[in-house]
N, C-alpha and C positions, 0 to 999 in steps of 0.2 A: 504493500500500500504506500502511496506517496504521502509524504509528510511535509510540514513547513521546513524550509531550509533558510538559515540565516543569511541575509544579504549584507546587513550592517547592524550596528548596535540598535536594538529595539525594532528591527525591521526584518520580517520573515515572509517568504514567498511559497505558496502552494501551487505547483504547476498543475494544469489539467491532466488527470491520470488517464482519461479517455476523451475522445473528441466530443462526446455527448455531455461531458461535464460542463463545457462552456469555457469561459476565460479563466485565467488564473486568479487567485485570491491573495491579497496581501494582508498580513497581520502586523499592526503597530502596537507595541507594548510600552509601558511606562506608567505614569500616574493615571492615565486613562488608556483603555484598550479599544482599538479600532479594527474592524474588518473593512477593507476596501474591495468592493464587489463581492458577490456571493453565489457564483455559479448559475447554471442555466435552468435547473429544475429543482423540485422539492427534494429529490433523491440526491442531488448534488450536495445539499446541506447534510442530510441524514447519513449518507454513505461515505462521504469524503471529508467534509469540513469538520463535522463533530469528532470523528476519530482522530483527525490530524490535530485538533485542539487538545484532545485527551492525551495525546503523545507529548504535548507541551505542558502537561499537568494543568490544563485549563478546561473549564466547562463552557458550553456555549453561553450560559448565563453570566459568565465573567466578562463578556464583551459589553462595553458601555455604548459604543456608537457604531453605526454602519454608514459608510460613505460610498459614493459611486464615481467611477471614471466616466460612465455614460449609461444610458438606460436601454441599451439593446438587450434582447432576451437572454443571450448567452452570458451576460454579465450581471443581470439583476433578477433573473427568473426564479431564484431561490428565496427571494425576500419574504414571501408569504409564509413559507415553512419556517424560516428563521424567526419570524415574529411569533409563530405558534409555539415554538420551543422556548423562546425567551421573550415574553411579552414586554419586558421592561427595557429591552434594547431600544435606543433612540436612533431613528433614521434621520439623517441630515441631508438636505438636498442643496444643489447649487444651480443657479440660473434656470434654464429650461427644464432641468430635471424635476422641478417641483410639480409641474403639471403632468409630466410623463410618468412619474411614479404613481399618480392617482389613477391613470387609465393607460397602462402600457400597451394593451392590445390595440387600441386606437392608433397609437404612434407607430407600432410595429407595422400595421397596415399602411399607414400614411407614408412611411419611409419607402415602401415598395410600390406606391401607386403609379409611378411612371412606367414601370416594367412588370406589370402583374403576371404576365404569362411566363416570366423568367425568374420568378421570386421563390424564396423558400416557402414551404407549406405554412399556412397560418396556424397558430396555436393560441389558445386563450391563456392570458397571463393575469393572475390576480394582483391588483395594485395595492398600495398602502398610502396612508396619509402621512407625509413627513412630519416629524416632531419639531422641526425647525429648519432654518436655512442658514447658509454660510455666507457671510459678507465677503465679497471678492478681495477686499484689502486686508482681511484679518488673518492672523495666525490661529489655527484651530487647535486649541488644547495642546496636544503632544507635538508641538513644533511642526504642524502641518499647515502648509500655505497653498491655496488653490492657484493654479495657473490656467488662464483662458486658453483653450486648446481646440477650437473648432476646426472642422475640415473633414474628419471622418464622419462626424455628424454635428448637429448644432448644439448639442448639450454636453460635448466632451470637455473634460477638465482633467488636468494632471495635478497630482498631489505631491508637493515638494516637502519631504521630511528634511527640514533645514538643519537639524542637529547632525545628521549623517550625510547631508547633501545628496540624498537619494530622491529621484523623481519617479513616482508611480504613474505610468502613462496610459495604462489600459490599451485601447486601440487607437490612441491619438497619433501614434507613429506606427506605420504598417509594414515597413520593409518592402519586400516585393510581393506581399500578400501570403495567404495560407493556401493549402491544397484546396480548401473549400472555395475560396474567393478567386484564386488564380492570379490576381493582381492586387495592389493596394486598393482597398475599398474607400473611395473618396466621394463625398457628396458636395464638397466645395473646394475646388483646386486652389483658389487664392488663399482661403483660410488655412488649408492644409499646409501649403508652402510657408505661410507666415508662422504657423505653429512650429515647424521644423527649424526655421531661422531663429525664432525666439529661444528654443531649447538649446540650439548651438551656442547662442550668445550667453545663456545661463551657465553653460559648461558644467554640468553636474558630475559628481564623482561616480554615481551609479544610476542605472536605469532599470526599471522593471516594467515589462510589457505584459499584455494578456497571455501571449503564447509565442512560440517560435514562429518565425516567418521566413520566407526565402531571403537568404543573405543576412539573417540577424537572429541571435538567440533571444530568449525571453528575458534573461537576466544578464546585464552587461556591467562588469565591474571595472572601475578605473576610468579616470577622466579622459585619457587618450582613447581608450576603446569606445567610450560613449560618443566622443566627437566623430570617430570613424563610422560608427553605426548610424548616426544622424546624417552624416554626409552621404552614406550609402543610400539612405532613404531618399535624399534629394536626387541621387543619380537615377533612381527609378522614374522619377518625374521626367527627367531628361530622356530616358529610354522611351517612355510612352509618347512624349512629344515628337521625337524623331520618327517613331512608327506612324503616328497619325499624319504627320507632314508628308512622309513618303507615300503612304496609302492615298492621301488626298491628291497628290500629283499623278499617281498612276490611274486614278479613277475620275479625274476632273472633267474629262470629256463626256462621260456618260452619267455622272451624278451631280446634281446641283447641291445636295446636302449629304453629308456622311451619316449613315445610319449606325447607331451604337451597336445594334445586333450584328451588322455586317463587320464592323470593326472588331468586336469581340471574337467572332468566329475566325477572322483573318489572323488575328494576333496569335491564337493558339494553333492554327493550322499552318501558318507560314513563317512566323517570327521566332517563337520560343519553342524549346523542346520540353517544356513542362506539360504534364498531363492536363488536358482540359478539365475544368471544374464541372461538377454535376449540374450546377446552376450558373447560368451565364449572366444573371442580373447584376451581380457585383461588378463584373468587368464593364457591363453596359453603363452603369452609373458612372464609373470612373472615366471611361472614354467619352461619354457625353460631355463631361467637363472640359475635355480638351477640344471637342468640337465647338463648344460655346466660345472658347478662347480664340479659335480661328475666325469666328464670325465677328 
């Protein structure tokens, strides 16, 4: 069984033991104990998080607060079970997360409304009412500071553990994407690029992401390694731009507009040797951002 692995003082990471678990979970200890994200399903909490905490000599009821990097199902789908097991845990939200936590199923559907025929299967997710919100300028209890991190989605935030100079990113940085997505999943190219540039300027000592991606591990230790990883993320943006520009030139006489479906198919069939994803919607979202840039 996977357990929490120490990344820095008071900072521990639980990697996804199986794909269905969802994103990784970060534990912050100290005067207050935080979980950042909580897996994709009820069983993510019962089967993986609870035993991992017990191995740390902690009970789920010892956790004081839950924070989120963003409210996609694979990162927050376990929240209802978490609150069942530990009703006194306080859920804190940031920015757009407040409304999304109340009705996550609506926002899950809304995210995919542009490409419904190429979307992940819908599933009902029970929401919760947050116990409070985090001020963007504040330090949150155990030396945690939010960093605005839109790009992957509108509600993304990184949590900077200032004492250890560790940034918990969730999916705010995507590397080259996962096997499921095929590419970095971007809903706003400009915001995503700005997030990468902001993190490069911050120059953290450690980075924690939701999961391993193409070209990048989930946990990155050391300032130099973090800078290299963030610059690698930027290089994938350049790779996608070169592909879209080249494909545009090759098809300019027969196409007035580049179709995201056609781009996604061409990328996996003609450009990369990666296995095509089961769902093309992720790549279509990303490449549609590059199409908008060209217009």
